[in-house]
C-alpha positions, 0 to 999 in steps of 0.5 A: 934516622941515618940514610938507608945504606943498602945491603949487598943483595942481588936486586933481581933476587930482592924483587923476586923475594918481595913479590913472592911474599906479597903473592903468598899473602894474596893467595892466602886471602883468595883461599880464605874467600873461596872456603869461607861460609859467611857472605861478609867474608866470602863476598864483601872481603871483610878479612885480611892476611899477612906474613911476619918475620921470625921475630914478629915484624910484618913483612907482607900483607894482602890487598884486602882490608887495609885497617888490619895492617896496623892491627896485626903487629899490635896483636902479635907484639902483645901476644909475645909480651904477655902470652906466648914469647917466640921461644914458646911456639911449637910446630902446629900451634895456632893462637886465636884472639878477638881481644878488641883492645889489642886488635881490630876494635870489636869482638867480631874480628878474629885473628889466627896466628901460626908459626912457620918452621923450616928444618926445626927453626922458627922462620916466620908467622902467618896471620889472617883476620876475618869479620865473623857473623856472630860472636855471641852477646845480647844481640846477634853480632851487634847490640847497637844500644849496648852500654858495655862490652859485656853485652857485645859478645865472647871475649877471647884473649890470646889462646892456643886453639891448636897445640902441636897440631892438636885441636883443643876441643874444649876451647872450640866448644866454648866458642861455638856454645856461645854463638848463635851461628855455630856452623858458620863460625866453625866453618869460617875459623876452619877457612882461616886455618886452611888459609894459614896452612897454605901460607905456611907451605908457600913461605917454608918453600921460599925459605928452603929454596934460598936458605934461611941465612941467605934470605934474612938479609933480603927480608931486612932490606925489604923492611928497611927500604919501606921505612926509608921510602916513608921517611922520604915521603914525609920530608915532602911535607913542610915542617910545621903543624896542620889541623883539621876537624871532622864530625860524626853524626853521633847519637844525641849530638855531633862528635868532633874528631880533631887531629893535629899533624906535626912534621919534623924532617922525616918524622910525623906525629898525629895528636887527637887532642880535642876529640870527643870523650868516649861514649859510655853507653853506646858502642861508637868508640874506636880502641887505640889499636884501631885508631892507630891502624886507620891513622897509619893507613891514612898517612900511607895512602896520602904520602906513599902508595907504592911502598910495600905494606910492611910494619916498618913503614909505620916506624917514622909515625907516632900517635897520641890520643887522649885517654877516655876519648872516642878514639881511645876508650877504657874498658868496658866501653862498648865498641861494636860500631867502631867501623862507623868511626874509621872513615872519619879518622881517615878523612880528618888526617886527609884534611890536615895533610890537605892543609899542608898543601897535599892534593888529596880527595874530598871526603866520601866512601862511608859504609852503610851497614844493615844487619837483618835477623830473620824470624819465622812468620808464625813461630817467631823462631830465628831463622838466620841473619844477613850483613848487608854492606852498602857503600856510599860514593868516593869524593872527587879527586885531583885528577878525576871524579869520585866513583859511586858505591865503593868501599873506600877506606875499608876496601870492601865490597857491596853485598851483591843483590844476587846473594841477598835474594838467593840466600835470604827472604828478601827482594831487592826491588831497586838499586840505582844511582841518584841524580843531584847527590854528588858534591859539585866540583871541578871533579864532582863526587861520586853519586849516591845510591838508592837500595829498596828492599821488600821483606818476605818474613818478619825481620829485625833490623839494626843499622850502623851508618854515618853521614846522615846529618853531615854530607862528606866535605868538599875540598878546594872549593868543592861542595859537600855531598848529599847526606844519607837517609833511610825510610821504612815504607816511604809510600805508606800513610805513615813512613818512618825515618830509620836513624843511622844507629837504630833498631826496628822490627819490620813485618812481611811486605814492609819496604826499607829504602836506604840512600847512601851519601854522595861524595864531596866535590873537588875544586870550583864547580864552575871550572868543570868542563862543559862537556863533562857537565853535559855528559852527566846530564845525559847519564842522569847524574846531574839534572838540567837545573843543577847544571844551570844553577851550579855549573853555569851550563844550559843543557836541554837534554833530560836525565836518563829515565833509569836514574832516580832523583832525591 
């Protein structure tokens, strides 16, 4: 690409426009969070928001779920090409879809797009996407043993939910008839629409203040600069190819995710040849669009954190994935647990870029996802469900330790204990950090957590987890973190190990104890400063024995009694 040549734009106005666009997307997200009903949206932040130019280029995205960044342009481009070209959009239209093969990889993620008109001219689009609690299917939201996507829920290709501002009631009725949580789903679609309406008003005001003809060069400049900055970042990598392989626990055997990163001047290519084949009978597959989205996130996070989140930043990056592989399955392969794959995609890309000499964090921040379906203790009637997100620790970094219990790649939040106990028949008896679970290193990984729950009514549990068999890897001589685990009734005479992709039924007063994984370590453990080792022992994060045997530091202080050990 030729060097970027700046347009004749005022630099102050450019920054004002850029920040206005970002803040519109950010405000949309805050509005969606406040008005949504489902805890996974309202408290865990499993959503994202964005703005597009008049011709469908992503110009701004809120700081929410970053994986949706790569999905949003894919969806809108497909809508333009196959369903509704730009000239067929009218004021008041709302296009809805949850197609996983063009979108975010499973049916629960619902996209809403709205056009923005100013003085009768199409000037842009809003988008928001949210993870709904139920979209029908054989099991509420997730059928962890689904053998095809037909078991996983209602498939909605791009369709106008509103035309000229009028709700197409037949479409909405069809959606709500096919879901169990109809009130929640309807409320959350309404919340998405409200967020889009807010974004439309703010974007239209921005255009009207400057004039559409005047503001176009500023938007073009924002897009071009984000591409140019990414190209500059890629040039910092020596030309060549760099490989890395991650492993999923899998179902019956480990599943490799292999990536080769090839750099040629200011262009970067990702090749996933050598990745495991798709699973035809279990939903642990990631669609091409979802693989692309997380790959773009990984490259951007590794190389260029400061550039605006626009679609143009992805222009220098290409990707190839074998057909019928775990990262590019063919329909009707089941998909619901694709979120358990995304962390490994990012870790694999980080690992390959680490081979190129980049100083990147060790692996960590895996999502531990438990879904509870509550039933009446006498009648067995279904009462409701809860999505309980419990994240593991981040890996050690070049400049510091990994943090515990963070959303990492997904930028989500742990489901708050207060929300669980206030809204659902469950008691959380324990939620703590665990000693001796972080990967040792000059900068250790974050500590794992334990969460102990007692059920107050019969409940079905579906688990969607990873890193039970293999702990998150360490880098530069750091050690891997301790793998995760889940146990039902551990103090009983017959404790039961709950697998990472499992489905069980529990009774009233049963107890489930889950352990997240510790983050991988960064650097040689013996190079860790003694004062930090002593601090870790005093805080109960490292035992005196581990301090002596792994870090070479004799410490007489016992761990703080509030922290558990495993």
